[in-house]
C-alpha positions as CSV (number, residue, x, y, z in Angstrom):
1,X,0.0,-0.1,0.2
2,X,1.2,3.4,-1.1
3,X,1.2,6.8,0.6
4,X,0.6,9.7,-1.7
5,X,0.8,13.6,-0.5
6,X,-1.4,16.0,-2.5
7,X,-1.6,19.7,-2.9
8,X,-3.4,22.4,-4.2
9,X,-1.8,25.9,-5.0
10,X,-1.7,29.3,-6.4
11,X,1.6,30.8,-6.5
12,X,1.9,34.6,-7.3
13,X,5.4,34.7,-7.2
14,X,6.1,32.1,-9.9
15,X,9.9,33.0,-11.0
16,X,10.6,33.4,-7.6
17,X,9.4,29.7,-6.6
18,X,10.8,28.2,-9.9
19,X,14.4,29.6,-9.2
20,X,14.2,27.9,-5.1
21,X,13.2,24.4,-6.5
22,X,15.8,24.8,-9.0
23,X,18.3,25.4,-6.6
24,X,17.0,23.1,-4.3
25,X,16.9,20.5,-7.1
26,X,20.3,20.9,-8.4
27,X,21.6,20.4,-4.8
28,X,20.3,17.4,-4.2
29,X,21.2,16.2,-7.9
30,X,17.5,15.8,-8.5
31,X,16.5,16.3,-12.4
32,X,14.4,19.1,-12.8
33,X,12.4,20.0,-16.1
34,X,9.8,23.5,-16.3
35,X,7.7,25.1,-18.8
36,X,5.6,28.7,-18.2
37,X,3.4,27.2,-15.6
38,X,4.5,24.2,-14.1
39,X,7.6,22.3,-13.1
40,X,8.4,18.4,-12.5
41,X,10.8,17.0,-9.7
42,X,12.8,13.8,-10.9
43,X,14.3,12.5,-7.2
44,X,16.6,9.4,-7.3
45,X,14.4,7.7,-4.6
46,X,13.5,4.4,-5.9
47,X,9.4,3.5,-5.9
48,X,9.0,7.8,-5.5
49,X,6.7,9.4,-8.3
50,X,7.8,12.6,-9.9
51,X,6.4,15.5,-8.5
52,X,4.5,17.9,-10.7
53,X,4.1,21.6,-9.4
54,X,1.4,23.6,-11.4
55,X,1.4,27.6,-10.9
56,X,-2.7,27.3,-10.3
57,X,-4.3,24.1,-9.6
58,X,-3.6,20.6,-7.7
59,X,-1.8,17.8,-8.3
60,X,0.0,14.9,-6.2
61,X,2.4,12.6,-6.1
62,X,3.1,8.9,-4.3
63,X,6.0,8.9,-2.4
64,X,5.5,5.6,-0.3
65,X,7.1,7.2,3.1
66,X,10.4,6.6,1.1
67,X,12.6,9.1,2.9
68,X,14.5,11.8,2.7
69,X,12.0,12.3,-0.6
70,X,9.0,12.1,1.3
71,X,9.9,14.7,3.7
72,X,11.8,16.8,0.9
73,X,8.6,16.9,-1.2
74,X,6.8,18.4,2.0
75,X,9.4,20.9,2.3
76,X,9.0,22.2,-1.1
77,X,5.7,22.2,-1.6
78,X,5.2,23.7,2.0
79,X,7.6,26.4,0.9
80,X,5.3,27.4,-2.1
81,X,3.3,29.4,1.2
82,X,6.2,32.2,0.7
83,X,4.9,33.2,-2.7
84,X,1.6,32.6,-2.8
85,X,-1.0,30.1,-1.3
86,X,-1.0,26.4,-0.7
87,X,-2.7,23.1,0.9
88,X,-0.9,20.2,1.6
89,X,-2.7,16.8,2.7
90,X,-1.8,13.2,2.7
91,X,-2.9,9.5,2.8
C-alpha cells in the first residue's frame, strides 16, 4: 500500500518559487524540468513518483513514505506558501 502527497496551490511569485525549487533540485542532484506554468521534479529515491507542481491548480505524487524524498517533497510544497497560497495533505 502506498502513501500519497496531494496539493492545491496558487503561486503569485512563480519565477521566485521556480528558482528556489530549481536550486534545491540541483543541490540534491535531482533532475528538474519546467515550462511556463509548471515544473516537474525527478527524485533519485526508488518508488517515488516525480512531482509536477503547477502554478495554479492541484496535483499529487506517490512517495510511499520513502525518505528523504517524502519529507523533501513536503518541504518544497510548503515553501510555496512564501510565494502564494498552498494546501497540502497526505494519505
